[in-house]
C-alpha positions as CSV (number, residue, x, y, z in Angstrom):
1,M,19.4,-13.6,-13.2
2,L,17.3,-14.6,-10.2
3,I,16.6,-11.8,-7.7
4,P,16.8,-12.4,-3.9
5,F,13.7,-13.6,-2.2
6,S,13.5,-10.6,0.1
7,L,13.5,-8.2,-2.9
8,A,11.0,-10.3,-4.9
9,L,8.7,-10.2,-1.8
10,V,8.8,-6.4,-1.6
11,I,8.1,-6.1,-5.4
12,I,5.2,-8.6,-5.2
13,L,3.6,-6.9,-2.2
14,A,4.0,-3.4,-3.8
15,L,2.1,-4.7,-6.8
16,V,-0.5,-6.2,-4.6
17,F,-0.9,-2.9,-2.9
18,E,-1.1,-1.2,-6.3
19,F,-3.8,-3.6,-7.5
20,I,-5.9,-3.0,-4.4
21,N,-5.3,0.7,-4.7
22,G,-6.5,0.7,-8.3
23,M,-9.6,-1.4,-7.3
24,R,-10.5,0.9,-4.4
25,D,-9.8,4.2,-6.2
26,S,-11.6,3.3,-9.4
27,S,-14.7,4.1,-7.5
28,N,-13.5,7.7,-6.9
29,I,-13.0,8.2,-10.6
30,V,-16.2,6.6,-11.9
31,A,-18.7,7.2,-9.0
32,T,-20.1,10.5,-10.2
33,M,-19.9,9.5,-13.8
34,I,-22.1,6.5,-13.1
35,S,-24.4,8.3,-10.6
36,S,-25.1,11.1,-13.1
37,R,-25.9,8.5,-15.8
38,A,-23.2,9.8,-18.1
39,F,-21.8,6.4,-18.7
40,R,-22.6,2.7,-18.0
41,P,-20.5,1.2,-15.2
42,Q,-18.5,-1.1,-17.5
43,T,-17.7,1.7,-20.0
44,A,-16.7,4.1,-17.2
45,L,-14.3,1.5,-15.6
46,G,-12.8,0.6,-19.0
47,L,-12.2,4.2,-20.0
48,T,-10.7,4.9,-16.6
49,A,-8.4,1.9,-16.6
50,V,-6.9,2.9,-20.0
51,A,-6.3,6.5,-19.0
52,E,-4.7,5.4,-15.7
53,F,-2.3,3.1,-17.5
54,F,-1.0,5.9,-19.6
55,G,-0.8,8.5,-16.8
56,P,2.5,7.5,-15.2
57,L,4.0,6.7,-18.7
58,L,3.3,10.3,-19.9
59,F,3.9,12.6,-16.9
60,G,7.2,11.5,-15.3
61,V,8.2,10.2,-11.9
62,T,8.4,13.2,-9.6
63,V,6.0,11.7,-7.1
64,A,7.9,8.4,-7.1
65,K,11.1,10.3,-6.2
66,T,9.3,11.9,-3.2
67,I,8.0,8.6,-1.9
68,G,11.2,6.6,-2.6
69,S,13.9,9.1,-1.5
70,D,12.3,11.9,0.7
71,I,10.5,10.0,3.5
72,V,12.9,7.2,4.7
73,A,16.7,6.9,4.4
74,S,17.6,4.1,2.0
75,E,20.9,3.5,3.8
76,V,19.2,2.7,7.1
77,I,15.9,1.0,6.3
78,S,15.9,-2.7,5.4
79,L,13.9,-4.8,2.9
80,Q,12.2,-6.5,5.8
81,A,11.0,-3.2,7.1
82,L,9.7,-2.3,3.6
83,T,7.9,-5.6,3.5
84,V,6.3,-5.1,6.8
85,G,5.3,-1.5,5.9
86,L,3.5,-2.7,2.8
87,V,1.7,-5.5,4.8
88,G,0.4,-3.0,7.3
89,A,-0.9,-0.7,4.5
90,I,-2.5,-3.6,2.7
91,L,-4.2,-4.9,5.8
92,W,-5.8,-1.5,6.5
93,N,-6.8,-1.1,2.9
94,L,-8.6,-4.5,3.0
95,I,-10.4,-3.7,6.2
96,T,-11.7,-0.4,5.0
97,W,-12.6,-1.9,1.6
98,Y,-14.6,-4.7,3.3
99,F,-16.6,-2.2,5.3
100,G,-17.0,0.2,2.3
101,I,-15.2,3.1,4.0
102,P,-13.4,5.5,1.5
103,S,-10.2,5.5,3.5
104,S,-6.9,6.6,1.9
105,S,-4.4,4.2,0.4
106,S,-1.8,7.0,0.4
107,H,-2.3,7.6,4.1
108,A,-2.0,3.8,4.7
109,L,1.2,3.6,2.7
110,I,2.8,6.5,4.6
111,G,1.7,5.1,7.9
112,G,2.9,1.6,7.1
113,L,6.3,3.0,6.0
114,I,6.8,5.2,9.1
115,G,5.7,2.5,11.6
116,A,8.1,-0.1,10.1
117,A,11.0,2.4,9.8
118,V,10.7,3.7,13.3
119,I,10.4,0.3,15.0
120,S,13.2,-1.3,13.0
121,S,15.8,1.6,12.9
122,G,14.5,4.4,15.1
123,W,13.4,7.9,14.2
124,G,16.8,8.4,12.4
125,A,15.4,6.4,9.5
126,V,12.7,9.0,8.9
127,K,13.5,12.2,6.9
128,L,11.4,14.6,8.9
129,A,11.5,17.4,6.3
130,G,10.3,15.2,3.5
131,L,7.6,13.6,5.8
132,T,6.4,17.0,6.8
133,K,6.0,18.0,3.1
134,V,4.1,14.8,2.3
135,L,1.8,15.2,5.3
136,L,1.0,18.8,4.5
137,A,0.1,17.8,0.9
138,L,-2.1,14.9,2.1
139,F,-4.0,17.1,4.6
140,I,-4.2,20.4,2.7
141,S,-5.2,19.0,-0.7
142,P,-8.8,18.0,0.3
143,L,-9.3,21.6,1.6
144,I,-8.2,22.9,-1.8
145,G,-10.5,20.4,-3.5
146,F,-13.4,21.6,-1.4
147,V,-12.8,25.3,-2.0
148,I,-12.2,25.0,-5.8
149,G,-15.3,22.7,-6.1
150,F,-17.4,25.2,-4.1
151,F,-16.5,28.2,-6.3
152,L,-16.3,26.3,-9.6
153,L,-20.0,25.3,-9.4
154,K,-20.9,28.9,-8.8
155,V,-19.0,30.0,-11.9
156,V,-20.6,27.2,-13.9
157,Y,-24.1,28.3,-12.8
158,L,-23.2,32.0,-13.6
159,L,-22.1,31.1,-17.1
160,S,-25.2,28.9,-17.6
161,V,-27.8,31.3,-16.3
162,E,-29.4,31.8,-19.7
163,A,-29.1,28.1,-20.7
164,T,-32.0,25.8,-21.5
165,P,-32.4,22.3,-19.9
166,H,-30.5,20.9,-22.8
167,I,-27.3,22.0,-21.2
168,N,-27.5,18.8,-19.1
169,T,-26.5,17.0,-22.4
170,F,-23.4,19.2,-22.5
171,F,-22.5,18.3,-18.9
172,K,-23.0,14.6,-19.6
173,N,-21.0,14.6,-22.8
174,S,-18.2,16.8,-21.3
175,Q,-17.6,14.2,-18.7
176,F,-15.7,12.1,-21.2
177,F,-12.9,14.8,-21.0
178,T,-13.2,15.6,-17.3
179,A,-13.2,11.9,-16.3
180,V,-10.2,11.1,-18.6
181,T,-8.3,14.1,-17.1
182,L,-9.1,12.8,-13.6
183,A,-8.1,9.2,-14.5
184,F,-4.8,10.5,-16.0
185,S,-4.1,12.5,-12.9
186,H,-4.9,9.5,-10.6
187,G,-2.6,7.2,-12.6
188,T,0.1,9.8,-12.6
189,N,0.0,10.3,-8.8
190,D,-1.0,7.0,-7.3
191,A,0.9,4.6,-9.6
192,Q,4.1,6.6,-8.8
193,K,3.8,5.7,-5.1
194,T,4.4,2.0,-6.0
195,I,7.0,3.0,-8.5
196,G,8.8,4.8,-5.7
197,I,8.6,1.9,-3.3
198,I,9.9,-0.6,-5.9
199,T,12.8,1.7,-6.9
200,L,13.6,2.2,-3.2
201,S,13.8,-1.6,-2.7
202,L,16.2,-1.9,-5.7
203,I,18.5,0.7,-4.1
204,I,18.4,-1.0,-0.7
205,S,19.2,-4.3,-2.3
206,G,22.1,-2.9,-4.3
207,E,20.5,-3.4,-7.7
208,L,20.5,0.4,-8.3
209,S,23.1,2.9,-7.2
210,D,20.8,6.0,-7.3
211,F,17.2,6.9,-7.8
212,S,16.8,6.2,-11.5
213,V,13.6,4.5,-12.2
214,P,13.8,1.5,-14.7
215,F,11.1,1.6,-17.4
216,W,9.9,-1.9,-16.4
217,V,9.0,-0.6,-12.9
218,V,6.8,2.1,-14.5
219,L,5.2,-0.4,-16.9
220,V,4.3,-3.1,-14.3
221,S,3.1,-0.5,-11.8
222,A,0.8,1.2,-14.4
223,G,-0.4,-2.1,-15.7
224,T,-1.2,-3.4,-12.2
225,M,-3.2,-0.2,-11.3
226,A,-5.1,-0.5,-14.5
227,A,-6.0,-4.1,-13.8
228,G,-7.3,-3.2,-10.4
229,T,-9.2,-0.3,-11.7
230,A,-10.9,-2.5,-14.3
231,L,-12.4,-4.7,-11.6
232,G,-13.9,-1.7,-9.7
233,G,-14.9,-1.2,-6.1
234,W,-18.6,-1.3,-6.0
235,R,-19.0,-0.8,-2.2
236,L,-17.2,2.6,-2.5
237,I,-19.0,3.6,-5.7
238,R,-22.2,3.5,-3.7
239,T,-20.7,5.5,-0.9
240,L,-19.2,8.3,-3.0
241,G,-21.9,8.3,-5.7
242,G,-25.1,8.4,-3.7
243,K,-24.7,8.9,0.0
244,F,-23.5,12.5,-0.1
245,Y,-26.5,13.8,-2.2
246,K,-28.2,13.1,-5.5
247,I,-25.5,13.6,-8.1
248,R,-26.6,15.4,-11.3
249,P,-24.5,15.9,-14.5
250,V,-23.4,19.4,-13.5
251,H,-22.2,18.2,-10.1
252,S,-20.3,15.4,-11.7
253,F,-18.7,17.7,-14.3
254,A,-17.6,20.2,-11.7
255,S,-16.3,17.7,-9.2
256,Q,-14.3,15.8,-11.8
257,L,-12.8,19.0,-13.2
258,T,-11.8,20.1,-9.7
259,S,-10.3,16.7,-8.7
260,G,-8.3,16.4,-11.9
261,F,-6.9,19.9,-11.6
262,V,-5.8,19.4,-7.9
263,I,-4.3,15.9,-8.4
264,L,-2.5,16.7,-11.6
265,G,-1.1,19.9,-10.2
266,A,0.2,18.1,-7.2
267,S,1.8,15.4,-9.4
268,F,3.7,18.0,-11.5
269,I,5.4,19.3,-8.3
270,G,6.1,15.9,-6.8
271,L,3.5,15.9,-4.1
272,P,1.6,12.6,-3.3
273,V,-2.1,13.3,-2.5
274,S,-5.0,11.0,-1.8
275,T,-7.5,10.6,-4.7
276,T,-10.1,9.5,-2.2
277,Q,-9.7,12.7,-0.2
278,V,-9.6,15.1,-3.1
279,V,-12.6,13.5,-4.9
280,S,-14.7,13.3,-1.8
281,S,-14.0,16.8,-0.7
282,S,-14.7,18.2,-4.2
283,I,-18.0,16.4,-4.2
284,I,-18.8,17.9,-0.9
285,G,-17.7,21.4,-2.0
286,V,-19.8,21.2,-5.2
287,G,-22.9,20.1,-3.2
288,A,-22.3,22.7,-0.5
289,S,-22.0,25.4,-3.1
290,E,-25.6,24.7,-4.2
291,R,-26.9,24.4,-0.7
292,F,-25.2,23.5,2.6
293,G,-28.2,21.4,3.7
294,K,-27.9,19.4,0.5
295,V,-24.9,17.5,1.7
296,R,-25.3,14.6,4.1
297,W,-22.6,15.7,6.5
298,G,-22.8,12.5,8.6
299,V,-21.3,10.5,5.8
300,A,-18.6,13.1,5.3
301,G,-17.9,12.9,9.1
302,D,-17.5,9.2,8.9
303,I,-15.0,9.5,6.1
304,L,-13.1,12.3,7.9
305,T,-12.7,10.0,10.9
306,A,-11.3,7.2,8.7
307,W,-8.8,9.7,7.2
308,I,-7.6,10.8,10.7
309,V,-7.1,7.3,12.0
310,T,-5.5,5.7,8.9
311,I,-1.9,6.8,9.4
312,P,-1.6,5.9,13.1
313,V,-3.5,2.6,12.7
314,S,-1.5,1.5,9.6
315,A,1.7,2.5,11.4
316,L,0.7,0.4,14.5
317,F,-0.1,-2.5,12.2
318,S,3.3,-2.5,10.6
319,A,5.1,-1.9,13.9
320,G,3.2,-4.7,15.5
321,I,4.0,-7.1,12.6
322,Y,7.7,-6.2,12.8
323,W,7.8,-6.8,16.5
324,L,6.2,-10.2,16.1
325,L,8.8,-11.1,13.5
326,V,11.6,-10.1,15.8
327,F,10.0,-11.8,18.8
328,F,9.7,-15.1,16.9
329,N,13.1,-14.7,15.2
330,I,11.6,-14.7,11.7
331,S,13.5,-13.2,8.9
332,L,11.9,-12.3,5.6
């Protein structure tokens, strides 16, 4: 049976968003792995893509439910508003990707949704309790990543105090497990955001009566993220892997373990977080643990600025696009 054009458009745009998200965030997963010379770039990206594909298939859809049912009211928001929200998020992602800025796809998606919902249906379309929970998760998770990364490296050094230089081989080889854990966690958290949007669109269109995620939605979202990941985001790999400080195997091991723990923990309790934020803050925390002067804080400041502006800018993008559609009497 053919589905309505408006529903098909939302699904296509959601998958485009997911593809770009996978392409951008692949750098977060593999940057330290490549910079520490643990794996070749092609090997790192291939391993990450496979792990990310299985993440949402194995760990449930709690984050998808948060995105699809706790932020905007399905009985109020329209498919056109969802379309515009996704367009606003995609535009901001493409802009930050072009300039090599590790912005947050999660922030862009939330901003796009809120901007489109408010201008189309007013603040009544926004579930403030759910939005507050999501915003807290997005902004607190990088602080947790910094703190855990800071203290984890100290623990690693304490346990390695009697070790010989050969321990670097251990840290290199162990990255197979830490990187796979991080990739699993990323697939679990980020693919579910698209799963939530597509499921929400199916509810709005009347295809579903409640928030029960069809298996095909999980499958195509996971596959699209894996495809984007396999292509990689080389501009951001350079930013995350080399501009903070010189990454050694111990730094890579500690930051990957920290990021995987934080993201997977958030996924289990249904909280969407930004992989870019968590990975970047854990890299900074690990570097600062060794020596505060080791980190190039100017780069961290640039990224922090991008994080702060992403939600309002993507919200303005989607609100502006919706206004133009109404002004020119265009219906999607």
